C-alpha positions as CSV (number, residue, x, y, z in Angstrom):
1,X,6.8,5.5,-6.9
2,X,8.3,7.1,-3.8
3,X,6.3,7.7,-0.6
4,X,7.6,10.8,1.2
5,X,7.4,11.7,4.9
6,X,8.2,15.4,5.0
7,X,11.3,15.8,2.9
8,X,12.5,12.2,3.4
9,X,11.8,9.1,1.3
10,X,9.9,6.7,3.5
11,X,9.4,3.8,1.0
12,X,9.5,2.7,-2.6
13,X,6.3,1.2,-3.8
14,X,4.7,-0.2,-7.0
15,X,1.0,0.5,-7.5
16,X,-0.9,-1.9,-9.7
17,X,-4.6,-1.7,-10.8
18,X,-5.6,-5.4,-11.1
19,X,-9.2,-5.2,-10.1
20,X,-11.2,-8.3,-11.2
21,X,-8.0,-9.9,-12.6
22,X,-5.9,-10.8,-9.6
23,X,-6.5,-12.4,-6.2
24,X,-5.4,-11.2,-2.8
25,X,-5.5,-13.8,0.0
26,X,-7.8,-15.9,-2.2
27,X,-10.4,-13.2,-2.9
28,X,-10.9,-11.2,-6.1
29,X,-9.6,-7.6,-5.9
30,X,-12.6,-5.2,-6.1
31,X,-12.9,-2.2,-8.4
32,X,-11.5,0.9,-6.8
33,X,-8.9,-1.1,-4.8
34,X,-5.2,-1.1,-5.8
35,X,-2.6,-3.8,-5.1
36,X,0.5,-2.1,-3.7
37,X,3.9,-3.8,-3.5
38,X,6.1,-2.2,-0.9
39,X,9.6,-2.8,-2.3
40,X,12.0,-0.9,0.0
41,X,11.4,0.8,3.3
42,X,13.7,3.5,4.5
43,X,11.7,4.7,7.4
44,X,10.3,1.5,8.9
45,X,8.3,2.9,11.8
46,X,6.3,5.2,9.6
47,X,2.6,4.6,9.8
48,X,0.9,3.4,6.6
49,X,0.2,6.4,4.4
50,X,-3.3,5.2,3.6
51,X,-5.6,2.9,5.6
52,X,-5.2,-0.6,4.2
53,X,-8.2,-2.4,2.7
54,X,-10.6,-3.5,5.4
55,X,-8.4,-1.7,8.0
56,X,-6.4,-4.8,8.7
57,X,-4.8,-4.0,12.0
58,X,-1.8,-6.3,11.5
59,X,-0.5,-3.8,9.0
60,X,0.0,-0.4,10.7
61,X,3.5,0.5,9.8
62,X,5.4,0.5,6.5
63,X,7.7,-2.1,8.0
64,X,4.7,-4.5,8.4
65,X,4.2,-4.6,4.6
66,X,7.9,-4.5,3.6
67,X,8.6,-6.8,0.6
68,X,4.9,-7.7,0.5
69,X,1.7,-6.6,-1.1
70,X,-1.1,-4.7,0.6
71,X,-4.4,-3.3,-0.7
72,X,-5.2,0.4,-0.7
73,X,-8.5,1.9,-1.6
74,X,-8.5,4.2,-4.5
75,X,-10.3,7.0,-2.6
76,X,-7.0,7.5,-0.7
77,X,-4.7,7.3,-3.7
78,X,-5.1,11.0,-4.7
79,X,-2.7,11.7,-1.8
80,X,0.1,9.9,-3.7
81,X,0.1,12.2,-6.7
């Protein structure tokens, strides 16, 4: 999936619903939370499109989660469609 900033592609991500199946930093992923892999970042200084789970301040920009996973709460995911 592409994340857009205006008319520009900001990042390529893969969104996975793995609640109750997968772990993230040793904890079970809760229902309503999505594991997001940020594969490629074209606009690295773009703020995260959605607040990351538990508002972890170390992840404020797309570049902070490049080639990693982050958790985004489902209530924010409607913006991606």
